N, CA, C and O of each residue as an XYZ file, in Angstrom:
448
protein
N       0.850     -1.175      0.000
C       0.000      0.000      0.000
C       0.898      1.241      0.000
O       1.298      1.722      1.060
N       1.210      1.754     -1.190
C       2.083      2.921     -1.285
C       1.385      4.203     -0.845
O       2.048      5.219     -0.633
N       0.062      4.178     -0.702
C      -0.668      5.364     -0.251
C      -0.268      5.771      1.172
O      -0.317      6.953      1.512
N       0.125      4.809      1.999
C       0.570      5.135      3.351
C       1.820      6.008      3.300
O       1.890      7.020      3.998
N       2.797      5.639      2.495
C       4.017      6.452      2.408
C       3.728      7.791      1.731
O       4.333      8.800      2.092
N       2.824      7.820      0.769
C       2.435      9.084      0.138
C       1.785      9.994      1.175
O       2.080     11.188      1.228
N       0.905      9.434      1.994
C       0.230     10.222      3.029
C       1.232     10.749      4.043
O       1.111     11.887      4.496
N       2.213      9.946      4.403
C       3.268     10.421      5.323
C       4.004     11.616      4.722
O       4.297     12.585      5.423
N       4.302     11.548      3.430
C       4.981     12.662      2.768
C       4.101     13.907      2.725
O       4.585     15.018      2.941
N       2.815     13.726      2.448
C       1.880     14.858      2.427
C       1.858     15.539      3.793
O       1.967     16.762      3.882
N       1.720     14.753      4.847
C       1.664     15.311      6.206
C       2.979     16.007      6.551
O       2.965     17.046      7.211
N       4.098     15.464      6.124
C       5.392     16.098      6.386
C       5.497     17.444      5.659
O       5.970     18.422      6.238
N       5.070     17.499      4.420
C       5.097     18.747      3.647
C       4.182     19.787      4.289
O       4.549     20.953      4.437
N       2.989     19.345      4.664
C       2.031     20.246      5.320
C       2.615     20.774      6.630
O       2.498     21.962      6.928
N       3.241     19.894      7.411
C       3.845     20.307      8.680
C       4.940     21.338      8.485
O       5.027     22.302      9.245
N       5.781     21.144      7.467
C       6.849     22.105      7.181
C       6.262     23.461      6.789
O       6.736     24.506      7.235
N       5.236     23.429      5.958
C       4.619     24.678      5.500
C       3.902     25.402      6.639
O       3.886     26.632      6.680
N       3.311     24.648      7.558
C       2.553     25.245      8.662
C       3.459     25.867      9.721
O       3.021     26.736     10.475
N       4.705     25.436      9.784
C       5.679     25.967     10.749
C       5.134     25.976     12.178
O       5.263     26.959     12.908
N       4.522     24.852     12.553
C       4.040     24.687     13.916
C       2.637     25.203     14.179
O       2.073     24.932     15.239
N       2.060     25.942     13.238
C       0.694     26.437     13.411
C      -0.292     25.319     13.088
O      -0.007     24.485     12.229
N      -1.442     25.282     13.753
C      -2.419     24.223     13.496
C      -3.083     24.369     12.116
O      -3.396     25.472     11.667
N      -3.281     23.239     11.477
C      -3.851     23.202     10.130
C      -5.343     22.915     10.221
O      -5.767     22.021     10.953
N      -6.141     23.678      9.471
C      -7.586     23.470      9.452
C      -8.028     22.565      8.318
O      -8.818     21.644      8.523
N      -7.516     22.828      7.112
C      -7.919     22.053      5.935
C      -6.728     21.858      5.006
O      -5.933     22.773      4.791
N      -6.619     20.654      4.463
C      -5.635     20.346      3.436
C      -6.422     19.930      2.195
O      -7.231     19.003      2.240
N      -6.173     20.632      1.086
C      -6.855     20.303     -0.167
C      -5.854     19.631     -1.101
O      -4.797     20.183     -1.405
N      -6.210     18.428     -1.549
C      -5.375     17.661     -2.476
C      -6.075     17.532     -3.822
O      -7.303     17.477     -3.895
N      -5.282     17.485     -4.882
C      -5.776     17.110     -6.198
C      -5.114     15.788     -6.549
O      -3.888     15.680     -6.576
N      -5.940     14.783     -6.817
C      -5.429     13.465     -7.168
C      -6.011     13.077     -8.523
O      -7.224     12.945     -8.679
N      -5.137     12.899     -9.483
C      -5.561     12.508    -10.823
C      -6.091     11.080    -10.834
O      -5.554     10.192    -10.171
N      -7.140     10.885    -11.593
C      -7.759      9.558    -11.653
C      -6.888      8.553    -12.402
O      -7.142      7.350    -12.343
N      -5.864      9.035    -13.104
C      -4.933      8.152    -13.801
C      -3.590      8.042    -13.077
O      -2.643      7.461    -13.605
N      -3.512      8.602    -11.865
C      -2.242      8.656    -11.139
C      -1.846      7.331    -10.506
O      -0.680      7.131    -10.166
N      -2.800      6.429    -10.345
C      -2.510      5.173     -9.668
C      -2.598      5.291     -8.162
O      -2.304      4.331     -7.448
N      -2.999      6.460     -7.661
C      -3.140      6.693     -6.227
C      -4.621      6.619     -5.875
O      -5.448      7.289     -6.493
N      -4.947      5.810     -4.888
C      -6.339      5.655     -4.468
C      -6.698      6.727     -3.449
O      -6.173      6.742     -2.335
N      -7.594      7.618     -3.840
C      -8.006      8.717     -2.963
C      -8.595      8.189     -1.654
O      -8.370      8.770     -0.593
N      -9.339      7.105     -1.729
C      -9.957      6.531     -0.532
C      -8.892      6.059      0.461
O      -9.063      6.195      1.673
N      -7.807      5.513     -0.050
C      -6.728      5.041      0.829
C      -6.002      6.217      1.478
O      -5.629      6.143      2.649
N      -5.799      7.304      0.725
C      -5.185      8.502      1.299
C      -6.071      9.031      2.420
O      -5.583      9.360      3.502
N      -7.366      9.112      2.162
C      -8.312      9.601      3.174
C      -8.296      8.712      4.409
O      -8.348      9.206      5.536
N      -8.226      7.402      4.199
C      -8.201      6.449      5.307
C      -6.951      6.643      6.173
O      -7.029      6.597      7.400
N      -5.806      6.860      5.531
C      -4.532      6.976      6.245
C      -4.318      8.342      6.889
O      -3.586      8.448      7.873
N      -4.937      9.379      6.355
C      -4.611     10.749      6.755
C      -4.774     10.996      8.245
O      -3.857     11.511      8.885
N      -5.906     10.645      8.802
C      -6.170     10.929     10.214
C      -5.140     10.262     11.120
O      -4.670     10.869     12.082
N      -4.794      9.028     10.817
C      -3.845      8.281     11.632
C      -2.434      8.866     11.505
O      -1.738      9.049     12.504
N      -2.023      9.156     10.267
C      -0.676      9.684     10.030
C      -0.533     11.088     10.612
O       0.552     11.465     11.055
N      -1.617     11.866     10.615
C      -1.566     13.254     11.086
C      -1.513     13.377     12.604
O      -1.215     14.455     13.118
N      -1.795     12.298     13.333
C      -1.767     12.357     14.799
C      -0.426     12.881     15.293
O       0.632     12.428     14.856
N      -0.485     13.853     16.218
C       0.726     14.399     16.805
C       1.452     15.407     15.932
O       2.556     15.830     16.275
N       0.853     15.806     14.799
C       1.469     16.788     13.906
C       0.588     18.034     13.833
O      -0.496     18.074     14.415
N       1.056     19.033     13.124
C       0.264     20.256     12.927
C      -1.036     19.964     12.184
O      -1.989     20.737     12.274
N      -1.079     18.853     11.451
C      -2.264     18.487     10.673
C      -3.272     17.661     11.466
O      -4.312     17.279     10.929
N      -2.979     17.381     12.736
C      -3.922     16.591     13.540
C      -5.265     17.311     13.614
O      -5.325     18.494     13.951
N      -6.329     16.601     13.301
C      -7.676     17.158     13.331
C      -8.049     17.959     12.094
O      -9.170     18.458     12.000
N      -7.135     18.089     11.148
C      -7.416     18.854      9.930
C      -8.413     18.105      9.047
O      -8.465     16.875      9.037
N      -9.191     18.877      8.318
C     -10.119     18.303      7.341
C      -9.345     18.076      6.053
O      -8.577     18.936      5.622
N      -9.548     16.923      5.443
C      -8.898     16.599      4.180
C      -9.926     16.718      3.064
O     -10.941     16.022      3.070
N      -9.662     17.595      2.114
C     -10.543     17.819      0.964
C      -9.828     17.265     -0.264
O      -8.837     17.833     -0.723
N     -10.333     16.161     -0.789
C      -9.710     15.530     -1.947
C     -10.555     15.817     -3.183
O     -11.752     15.536     -3.223
N      -9.899     16.382     -4.184
C     -10.559     16.667     -5.459
C      -9.934     15.773     -6.515
O      -8.737     15.852     -6.790
N     -10.769     14.918     -7.104
C     -10.262     14.001     -8.115
C     -10.302     14.665     -9.488
O     -11.316     15.240     -9.883
N      -9.186     14.579    -10.205
C      -9.033     15.209    -11.507
C      -9.205     14.141    -12.588
O      -8.449     13.171    -12.623
N     -10.192     14.314    -13.467
C     -10.392     13.322    -14.528
C      -9.261     13.359    -15.551
O      -8.578     14.371    -15.709
N      -9.079     12.250    -16.233
C      -8.050     12.161    -17.265
C      -8.453     12.916    -18.521
O      -9.601     12.851    -18.962
N      -7.481     13.640    -19.094
C      -7.671     14.353    -20.358
C      -6.417     14.144    -21.188
O      -5.317     13.990    -20.657
N      -6.604     14.142    -22.501
C      -5.468     13.975    -23.406
C      -5.660     14.849    -24.636
O      -6.758     15.325    -24.925
N      -4.548     15.046    -25.357
C      -4.562     15.790    -26.620
C      -3.971     14.879    -27.691
O      -2.935     14.245    -27.489
N      -4.643     14.830    -28.818
C      -4.199     13.992    -29.931
C      -3.083     14.694    -30.694
O      -3.195     15.872    -31.031
N      -2.015     13.966    -30.961
C      -0.896     14.499    -31.726
C      -1.173     14.546    -33.210
O      -0.452     15.215    -33.950
N      -2.210     13.847    -33.667
C      -2.539     13.836    -35.087
C      -3.580     14.887    -35.452
O      -3.369     15.666    -36.381
N      -4.706     14.919    -34.732
C      -5.787     15.852    -35.092
C      -5.882     17.057    -34.157
O      -6.588     18.018    -34.464
N      -5.176     17.020    -33.011
C      -5.171     18.148    -32.084
C      -6.338     18.210    -31.123
O      -6.399     19.115    -30.291
N      -7.264     17.273    -31.215
C      -8.449     17.280    -30.359
C      -8.073     16.942    -28.916
O      -7.219     16.090    -28.671
N      -8.730     17.629    -27.953
C      -8.621     17.272    -26.538
C      -9.838     16.445    -26.178
O     -10.948     16.735    -26.625
N      -9.629     15.397    -25.355
C     -10.722     14.485    -25.034
C     -10.501     13.838    -23.683
O      -9.379     13.794    -23.178
N     -11.597     13.327    -23.093
C     -11.534     12.624    -21.812
C     -10.907     11.257    -22.000
O     -11.135     10.586    -23.006
N     -10.104     10.847    -21.008
C      -9.488      9.528    -21.031
C      -9.768      8.824    -19.709
O      -9.102      9.099    -18.711
N     -10.743      7.923    -19.690
C     -11.061      7.233    -18.450
C      -9.982      6.240    -18.006
O      -9.984      5.787    -16.862
N      -9.064      5.904    -18.914
C      -7.952      5.028    -18.547
C      -6.720      5.421    -19.352
O      -6.796      6.292    -20.219
N      -5.605      4.796    -19.073
C      -4.338      5.152    -19.718
C      -4.246      4.743    -21.181
O      -3.337      5.186    -21.883
N      -5.150      3.921    -21.650
C      -5.036      3.359    -22.992
C      -6.114      3.840    -23.952
O      -6.286      3.254    -25.021
N      -6.840      4.888    -23.597
C      -7.916      5.396    -24.427
C      -7.353      6.101    -25.658
O      -6.576      7.047    -25.522
N      -7.733      5.654    -26.864
C      -7.283      6.351    -28.074
C      -8.134      7.596    -28.324
O      -9.201      7.752    -27.730
N      -7.671      8.461    -29.183
C      -8.426      9.631    -29.611
C      -9.693      9.160    -30.339
O      -9.694      8.084    -30.937
N     -10.761      9.947    -30.294
C     -11.949      9.590    -31.074
C     -11.660      9.421    -32.568
O     -12.410      8.735    -33.263
N     -10.569     10.043    -33.080
C     -10.212      9.863    -34.501
C      -9.548      8.507    -34.740
O      -9.319      8.119    -35.885
N      -9.238      7.783    -33.648
C      -8.626      6.461    -33.758
C      -7.132      6.443    -33.482
O      -6.551      5.372    -33.305
N      -6.509      7.594    -33.443
C      -5.071      7.678    -33.219
C      -4.713      7.327    -31.772
O      -5.464      7.606    -30.838
N      -3.554      6.714    -31.623
C      -3.020      6.457    -30.282
C      -1.831      7.380    -29.990
O      -1.136      7.208    -28.989
N      -1.607      8.345    -30.860
C      -0.557      9.342    -30.689
C      -1.115     10.457    -29.798
O      -1.440     11.547    -30.269
N      -1.218     10.155    -28.503
C      -1.850     11.087    -27.571
C      -0.886     11.461    -26.447
O       0.007     10.696    -26.082
N      -1.096     12.657    -25.914
C      -0.342     13.146    -24.768
C      -1.337     13.445    -23.658
O      -2.279     14.214    -23.853
N      -1.133     12.848    -22.510
C      -2.019     13.130    -21.384
C      -1.723     14.527    -20.851
O      -0.567     14.890    -20.637
N      -2.777     15.303    -20.642
C      -2.616     16.673    -20.156
C      -3.229     16.871    -18.769
O      -3.020     17.913    -18.147
N      -3.973     15.895    -18.284
C      -4.540     15.974    -16.930
C      -4.894     14.563    -16.474
O      -5.152     13.668    -17.280
N      -4.897     14.400    -15.164
C      -5.313     13.121    -14.587
C      -4.211     12.324    -13.934
O      -4.484     11.312    -13.287
N      -2.962     12.753    -14.085
C      -1.851     12.028    -13.467
C      -1.270     12.766    -12.260
O      -0.310     12.299    -11.648
N      -1.848     13.910    -11.920
C      -1.271     14.732    -10.865
C      -1.573     14.222     -9.464
O      -2.539     13.497     -9.225
N      -0.723     14.625     -8.571
C      -0.916     14.443     -7.127
C      -0.336     15.703     -6.511
O       0.879     15.833     -6.365
N      -1.229     16.645     -6.144
C      -0.788     17.964     -5.691
C      -1.448     18.337     -4.371
O      -2.610     18.020     -4.118
N      -0.678     19.012     -3.549
C      -1.276     19.697     -2.411
C      -1.699     21.053     -2.970
O      -0.861     21.920     -3.215
N      -2.987     21.226     -3.167
C      -3.497     22.453     -3.783
C      -3.473     23.620     -2.796
O      -3.117     24.739     -3.164
N      -3.854     23.355     -1.535
C      -3.838     24.431     -0.543
C      -3.788     23.869      0.863
O      -4.158     22.723      1.120
N      -3.317     24.718      1.764
C      -3.269     24.410      3.197
C      -3.897     25.602      3.909
O      -3.409     26.728      3.806
N      -4.970     25.346      4.621
C      -5.636     26.408      5.372
C      -5.267     26.261      6.839
O      -5.480     25.213      7.448
N      -4.714     27.324      7.392
C      -4.298     27.297      8.790
C      -5.410     27.808      9.685
O      -6.227     28.630      9.268
N      -5.439     27.318     10.920
C      -6.415     27.791     11.909
C      -5.904     29.077     12.537
O      -4.700     29.325     12.608
N      -6.842     29.879     12.984
C      -6.495     31.101     13.724
C      -5.922     30.700     15.080
O      -6.430     29.783     15.727
N      -4.876     31.378     15.504
C      -4.312     31.132     16.821
C      -4.449     32.399     17.656
O      -4.379     33.512     17.136
N      -4.642     32.213     18.945
C      -4.839     33.370     19.846
C      -3.541     34.016     20.218
O      -3.530     34.995     20.964
């Protein structure tokens, strides 16, 4: 389960960015073609965040659908999997979305 190590890295990055301040919300973008299971990240987050600045933070996961551009006809189209050809039939495609794994934002809590 590589999602556990990915979640540990996310929490470490969030902790560094927070500089000891408590985190309210972490927003992630996970591409549907990335091979990362959003449900597994969500499952691991609360446990991994214990004892860190991210403890108790809300995790907002936004899944990014796959998109590609055809190298032959130039059309952009949805790709539900890694092997989807262009509607014109070409397999000369470049994926332009759906493989990302990004921390989109970190919202910090107000401190007194």
